[in-house]
C-alpha positions in Angstrom: 134.8 116.9 101.3 138.4 115.4 101.5 138.7 111.7 101.4 141.3 109.2 102.6 142.6 107.7 99.3 144.7 104.6 99.0 146.6 104.0 95.7 148.1 100.6 95.0 150.4 99.5 92.2 153.5 97.3 92.2 155.2 99.4 89.4 157.0 102.3 91.1 156.6 104.7 88.2 152.9 104.0 87.8 152.3 104.4 91.5 154.2 107.8 91.5 152.1 108.9 88.5 148.9 108.1 90.4 150.2 110.0 93.5 151.0 113.1 91.4 147.5 112.9 89.8 146.0 113.5 93.3 148.8 115.7 94.7 146.9 118.9 94.2 143.6 117.7 95.5 142.3 118.0 99.1 142.4 114.2 99.5 144.7 112.5 102.0 146.7 110.2 99.8 148.2 107.0 101.0 150.3 104.6 98.7 151.1 100.9 98.8 153.6 99.1 96.6 151.9 95.7 96.9 148.8 93.9 98.2 150.3 93.0 101.5 151.2 96.6 102.3 147.8 97.7 101.2 146.0 95.3 103.6 148.2 96.5 106.5 147.1 100.1 105.7 143.4 99.1 105.4 143.6 97.4 108.8 145.2 100.5 110.5 143.7 103.5 108.7 140.1 104.5 107.8 140.3 104.5 104.0 137.4 105.9 102.0 138.5 104.9 98.5 140.9 102.3 97.1 142.4 102.6 93.6 144.3 99.3 92.9 146.0 97.7 90.0 144.4 94.3 89.2 147.5 92.4 88.2 150.2 92.3 91.0 152.5 89.7 92.4 151.4 88.1 95.7 148.1 89.5 96.8 146.5 91.0 93.6 143.7 93.6 93.2 141.0 91.0 93.7 142.7 89.9 97.0 142.7 93.6 98.1 139.0 94.0 97.1 138.0 90.9 99.1 139.8 92.1 102.2 138.3 95.6 101.8 134.8 94.2 101.7 135.3 92.5 105.1 135.6 96.0 106.7 132.5 97.7 108.0 131.8 100.1 106.5 133.8 98.9 103.5 135.8 101.4 101.4 134.8 101.9 97.7 137.3 100.0 95.5 138.2 101.1 91.9 140.1 98.5 89.8 142.7 99.5 87.2 143.2 97.0 84.5 144.8 96.4 81.0 142.6 95.9 78.0 143.4 92.2 78.0 142.0 91.6 81.5 138.7 93.5 81.3 136.8 90.2 81.9 138.6 90.0 85.3 137.6 93.5 86.0 134.0 92.7 85.3 134.3 89.8 87.7 135.6 92.3 90.3 132.4 94.3 89.8 130.3 91.2 90.5 132.3 90.7 93.8 131.6 94.3 94.9 134.1 96.7 93.3 132.7 100.2 92.8 134.0 100.5 89.2 137.0 99.9 87.0 139.1 101.9 84.5 141.4 100.6 81.8 145.1 101.5 81.4 146.5 103.9 80.4 144.4 105.8 82.9 142.8 109.1 81.9 143.6 111.2 85.0 140.6 113.5 84.7 138.3 110.5 84.4 139.9 108.8 87.4 139.5 112.0 89.6 135.8 112.2 88.7 135.4 108.5 89.5 137.2 108.8 92.9 135.0 111.8 93.8 131.9 109.6 93.1 133.3 106.7 95.0 134.1 109.0 98.0 130.5 110.3 98.0 129.2 106.7 97.9 131.5 105.8 100.9 130.3 108.9 102.8 126.7 107.8 102.4 127.6 104.3 103.5 129.4 105.6 106.6 126.4 107.9 107.5 124.0 105.0 107.2 126.4 102.7 109.2 126.7 105.3 112.0 122.9 105.9 112.0 122.3 102.2 112.2 124.7 101.9 115.1 122.8 104.7 116.9 119.5 103.0 116.3 120.9 99.6 117.3 122.2 101.0 120.6 118.8 102.5 121.4 116.3 100.1 119.9 118.0 96.9 119.1 119.1 95.4 115.7 117.2 95.1 112.4 113.6 95.2 113.7 114.5 93.4 116.9 112.9 95.2 119.8 113.9 95.0 123.5 116.3 96.3 126.1 116.3 93.4 128.6 119.6 91.8 129.6 118.7 88.7 127.5 118.3 90.9 124.4 121.4 92.9 125.0 123.4 89.7 125.2 121.8 88.6 122.0 122.6 91.9 120.3 126.2 91.6 121.4 126.6 88.1 120.0 125.0 89.2 116.7 127.5 92.0 116.5 130.4 89.7 117.1 129.3 86.8 114.9 127.7 88.8 112.1 131.0 90.0 110.4 132.5 86.5 110.3 132.0 83.7 107.8 131.0 81.2 110.4 128.0 78.9 109.9 125.4 79.7 112.6 122.8 77.5 114.3 119.9 79.6 115.7 117.9 77.8 118.3 114.7 78.8 120.0 111.0 78.2 120.5 108.5 79.0 117.8 107.8 82.7 117.5 111.0 83.9 119.2 112.2 85.6 116.0 114.9 83.2 114.7 114.6 84.6 111.2 115.1 88.1 112.5 118.3 86.9 114.2 119.4 85.5 110.8 118.6 88.7 108.9 120.5 90.7 111.5 123.6 88.5 111.1 123.4 89.0 107.4 123.1 92.8 107.7 126.1 92.8 110.0 128.2 90.9 107.5 130.3 91.9 104.5 127.6 90.2 102.5 124.9 92.7 103.5 124.8 94.1 99.9 124.1 90.7 98.5 120.9 88.6 98.8 119.4 87.1 102.0 117.5 84.0 100.8 115.2 82.3 103.4 113.9 78.7 102.8 111.4 77.1 105.2 112.3 73.5 105.0 109.2 72.1 106.8 106.9 73.6 104.2 108.4 71.5 101.3 108.3 67.7 100.6 111.6 66.0 100.1 111.4 66.0 96.2 110.6 69.7 96.0 113.1 70.6 98.7 116.0 69.1 96.7 115.0 71.1 93.6 114.4 74.2 95.7 117.9 74.1 97.2 120.0 72.9 94.3 117.9 73.7 91.3 117.0 71.4 88.4 117.7 70.9 84.7 115.0 70.8 82.1 113.3 67.4 82.0 114.7 66.3 85.4 111.2 65.4 86.5 107.6 65.8 85.4 106.9 69.5 85.3 110.5 70.6 84.9 109.9 72.4 81.6 113.0 74.6 81.9 116.3 74.9 83.8 115.9 76.5 87.3 118.6 77.7 89.6 118.3 76.6 93.2 118.5 78.7 96.3 122.2 78.0 96.8 122.9 79.5 93.4 120.6 82.5 94.0 122.3 83.2 97.3 125.8 83.0 95.9 128.1 85.6 97.7 125.1 86.2 100.0 123.4 84.4 102.9 121.1 81.3 102.8 118.8 80.8 105.8 117.4 77.3 106.2 114.5 77.5 108.8 113.4 74.3 110.6 116.5 72.4 109.6 115.5 69.6 111.9 112.7 68.7 109.5 114.8 67.7 106.5 115.1 64.0 105.8 118.3 62.0 106.2 118.8 61.7 102.4 118.8 65.5 102.1 121.1 65.8 105.1 123.8 63.8 103.2 123.6 66.2 100.2 123.6 69.3 102.5 126.7 68.0 104.2 128.4 67.5 100.9 127.7 71.2 100.0 129.2 72.4 103.3 132.3 70.3 102.8 133.0 70.9 99.1 131.2 74.3 98.5 129.7 73.0 95.3 126.3 71.7 94.1 124.7 69.8 91.3 121.3 70.6 89.9 118.7 67.8 90.0 119.0 65.9 86.7 122.4 67.5 85.8 126.1 66.6 85.9 127.6 70.0 86.0 129.4 70.9 89.2 128.7 74.5 90.3 130.9 76.3 92.9 129.0 78.4 95.4 130.1 80.8 98.1 127.3 81.0 100.6 127.1 81.9 104.2 124.7 79.4 105.8 122.5 80.2 108.8 120.1 77.5 110.0 117.4 77.5 112.6 115.3 75.0 114.5 113.0 74.7 117.5 114.0 71.0 117.9 116.6 69.6 120.2 119.1 68.5 117.6 121.2 66.6 120.1 118.2 64.5 120.9 117.5 64.1 117.2 121.1 62.9 116.7 120.7 60.4 119.6 117.5 59.1 118.1 119.1 58.6 114.7 117.0 61.2 113.0 119.7 63.7 112.4 123.3 63.1 111.2 125.9 63.8 113.9 128.5 65.0 111.3 126.1 67.5 109.8 125.0 68.7 113.3 128.6 69.6 114.2 129.1 71.2 110.8 126.1 73.5 111.5 126.9 74.2 115.1 130.1 76.3 114.4 128.4 79.1 116.4 125.2 78.5 118.3 122.8 81.4 119.2 119.7 81.0 121.3 116.7 83.4 120.8 115.2 83.8 124.3 111.5 83.1 124.9 109.3 86.1 125.7 108.6 84.8 129.2 112.3 85.2 130.0 112.3 88.9 129.1 109.0 90.2 130.6 110.4 93.7 130.8 110.4 93.9 127.0 106.7 93.0 126.7 105.3 96.6 127.2 107.9 98.0 124.7 107.0 95.3 122.1 103.3 95.7 122.6 103.5 99.5 122.1 105.8 98.9 119.1 103.1 96.7 117.5 100.3 99.1 118.3 102.3 101.9 116.6 102.9 99.7 113.5 99.1 98.9 113.2 98.2 102.5 113.7 100.5 103.6 110.8 99.1 100.9 108.5 95.6 102.0 109.2 96.0 105.7 109.4 94.9 105.9 113.0 96.4 107.5 116.1 98.6 105.3 118.2 96.8 103.9 121.3 98.6 103.8 124.7 98.7 100.9 127.2 97.2 101.3 130.6 98.9 100.0 133.7 96.4 97.2 134.2 96.9 96.1 130.5 100.7 96.1 131.0 100.3 94.0 134.2 98.0 91.5 132.3 100.4 91.2 129.4 103.4 90.6 131.7 101.5 88.0 133.7 100.6 85.9 130.7 103.0 83.0 129.9 103.3 83.5 126.1 103.6 80.0 124.7 103.7 81.5 121.2 106.3 84.1 122.1 106.6 87.4 120.2 104.6 86.1 117.3 101.7 85.5 119.6 102.1 88.9 121.2 102.0 90.6 117.8 98.8 88.7 116.9 97.1 89.6 120.2 98.0 93.2 119.8 96.6 93.3 116.3 93.4 91.7 117.5 93.2 94.2 120.3 93.8 97.1 117.9 91.1 96.0 115.5 88.4 96.0 118.2 89.7 98.8 120.3 87.3 101.7 121.0 89.1 104.7 122.2 92.8 105.6 122.5 93.8 103.5 125.6 94.2 99.8 125.8 93.0 98.5 129.1 93.1 94.9 130.5 89.4 94.5 129.5 90.3 95.1 125.9 92.7 92.2 125.7 91.7 88.7 124.5 90.3 86.3 127.1 93.3 84.1 127.3 95.5 87.0 128.5 92.9 88.5 130.9 92.2 85.1 132.6 95.8 84.6 133.6 96.0 87.0 136.5 99.5 86.0 137.7 102.5 84.7 135.9 103.8 81.2 136.6 106.4 81.6 139.4 110.0 81.6 138.2 111.1 80.3 141.6 110.3 77.1 143.4 110.9 76.6 147.1 112.9 73.3 147.5 113.9 71.9 150.8 117.6 71.1 151.2 118.5 67.4 150.8 115.7 66.6 148.4 116.8 64.0 145.8 117.3 65.4 142.3 114.6 63.2 140.9 112.0 64.6 143.3 113.2 68.2 142.4 112.6 67.4 138.8 109.2 65.9 139.6 108.1 69.0 141.5 109.3 71.3 138.8 107.6 69.4 136.0 104.3 69.3 138.0 104.5 73.1 138.6 105.1 73.8 134.9 102.3 71.5 133.8 99.9 73.2 136.3 100.9 76.6 135.0 99.9 75.7 131.4 96.8 73.7 132.4 98.4 70.4 131.5 99.2 71.3 127.9 102.3 69.3 127.2 103.3 71.2 124.1 103.3 74.5 125.9 105.0 72.9 128.9 107.8 71.6 126.6 108.2 75.1 125.1 108.3 76.6 128.6 111.1 74.2 129.6 113.0 74.6 126.4 112.9 70.8 125.5 111.1 68.8 122.9 107.6 67.4 123.6 109.1 63.9 123.1 111.7 64.5 125.9 109.0 65.8 128.2 106.7 62.8 127.6 109.6 60.4 128.3 110.4 62.1 131.6 106.8 62.3 132.7 106.5 58.5 132.1 109.9 57.8 133.8 109.0 59.9 136.9 105.4 58.5 137.1 103.7 61.9 136.9 100.0 61.5 136.4 98.0 63.6 133.9 
């Protein structure tokens, strides 16, 4: 199958020789005399394969490669290099080049390599187009839902994913913040590199520093060998720090330094290590409140909040609940070699009436519990756990408020209604309101709400 081929060299005779080498093939051949012209062509044409000289004035072959990798799907890039710069060509492979050849170029070998690169690009394009079709129909990277809230989330992921921006993902526990982070990674030019998740709340301060930055042998008791940290492992990829609000102030200072200088030092070491990492962080805390209370650095907060994405709670997208529930039932059926159960109407009504304090994670657990004990092929309301069955109606999303009522009384009414809907459970009430439990307790005290 013909491919769109871009040849780049700043020596006119070499460029003409390359053009003639592909003149009798079926490929559509484009040429550029420098990196700047090449980037213009890449931005305006759909190029399958790029063959570029490494050493050029202005934007060199590595510059062309880096720009090509920002395109989605990216063209395959072949680097041409002299014997004396093979080390630089190897570096280009590490950055994402398809392959390299040394000069003088063997034309037959180059043609074979271009054919392989074109086939590789065709597979990437097919996968990209298939993923777009799946995304349009089912969501993104395992995220299920077709509600307006989820469509808005998908659109933001598609816009933000291809950029280098640091992202703060906020949302209640169980809303799928890590899924959002993984989707951002898959939409980025770094998708072929590693996605490294770190759950900050699960590690004490001493271990967290070593986990993030690595350590040298003998840095502390038990450090029997050098160990790279997560920043090093995620180099050229994406690092996801979950529960960022849990890290202590001393670690916040070190994290800020990494964001500002793009370099780290291992624990117990003096060597400065440059890192190129796209950082995505997540929290279910109100970081603005944490800043106000002195528990989170303001400068770090604004460094992290370049782009803010909110994962919507399940109660705000009730139309997605039947789709999610059926999705989980199908998953459990595949894992256990059983037929996929269906949801009855009364089961759907019960699921949609429940308030879901644990969000999608809770729904998944409940559907697994239901699947394990299910007798038959249909899930009825009677088959659901007691907590779901007992909540016949969902908490009202509207509240009748007479005109002219003072704002403080409006807030009091709303807080009382929310607390009543969750049987006085303040943790669940805070989750329902999208605020921290501390903020809720303070307002309850200030407004004089009993219970």
